[in-house]
C-alpha positions as CSV (number, residue, x, y, z in Angstrom):
1,X,-45.5,-12.8,-12.1
2,X,-43.0,-15.4,-13.4
3,X,-45.0,-15.9,-16.6
4,X,-44.9,-12.2,-17.3
5,X,-41.1,-12.1,-16.7
6,X,-40.5,-15.0,-19.0
7,X,-42.2,-13.2,-21.9
8,X,-39.9,-10.1,-21.9
9,X,-36.2,-10.0,-22.9
10,X,-34.9,-8.5,-19.6
11,X,-37.4,-10.5,-17.6
12,X,-35.6,-13.8,-18.4
13,X,-32.5,-12.5,-16.7
14,X,-34.5,-11.2,-13.7
15,X,-36.2,-14.6,-13.5
16,X,-32.9,-16.4,-13.5
17,X,-31.7,-14.2,-10.6
18,X,-34.9,-14.9,-8.7
19,X,-34.5,-18.6,-9.2
20,X,-30.9,-18.5,-8.1
21,X,-31.3,-16.2,-5.2
22,X,-30.5,-18.9,-2.5
23,X,-27.3,-19.9,-4.3
24,X,-26.3,-16.2,-4.6
25,X,-27.1,-15.5,-0.9
26,X,-25.2,-18.6,0.2
27,X,-22.2,-17.7,-1.8
28,X,-22.3,-14.1,-0.4
29,X,-22.4,-15.2,3.2
30,X,-19.8,-17.9,2.7
31,X,-17.5,-15.4,1.2
32,X,-18.0,-13.2,4.3
33,X,-17.2,-16.1,6.6
34,X,-14.1,-17.1,4.7
35,X,-12.9,-13.5,4.5
36,X,-13.2,-13.0,8.2
37,X,-11.5,-16.4,8.9
38,X,-8.6,-15.4,6.6
39,X,-8.2,-12.0,8.3
40,X,-8.1,-13.7,11.8
41,X,-5.6,-16.3,10.6
42,X,-3.4,-13.6,9.2
43,X,-3.8,-11.7,12.5
44,X,-2.4,-14.7,14.4
45,X,0.3,-15.8,12.0
46,X,1.5,-12.7,10.2
47,X,4.5,-12.1,12.5
48,X,5.8,-15.6,12.2
49,X,5.3,-15.7,8.4
50,X,7.1,-12.4,8.0
51,X,10.1,-13.6,10.0
52,X,10.2,-16.8,8.0
53,X,10.3,-14.8,4.8
54,X,13.1,-12.6,6.2
55,X,15.2,-15.6,7.2
56,X,14.6,-17.3,3.8
57,X,15.7,-14.1,1.9
58,X,18.8,-13.8,4.1
59,X,19.7,-17.4,3.5
60,X,19.2,-17.2,-0.2
61,X,21.4,-14.1,-0.4
62,X,24.1,-15.8,1.6
63,X,23.8,-18.8,-0.7
64,X,24.0,-16.7,-3.8
65,X,27.0,-14.9,-2.5
66,X,28.7,-18.2,-1.6
67,X,28.1,-19.8,-4.9
68,X,29.1,-16.7,-6.8
69,X,32.4,-16.6,-4.9
70,X,33.1,-20.3,-5.6
């Protein structure tokens, strides 16, 4: 089957995909794992991160106002 695929133009692309199938499957499943982990981390830390950003924006606005007044 591989020899027949190598002889046609489209077959070389299909043959490359067949040879790289384990790499493609590994990348697919790793992306699923990392995506799930990122979602769980954001579930745990989202509230804290949002309050940190609120405090930083407030502090920067106060600092800008102070330095504009001086």
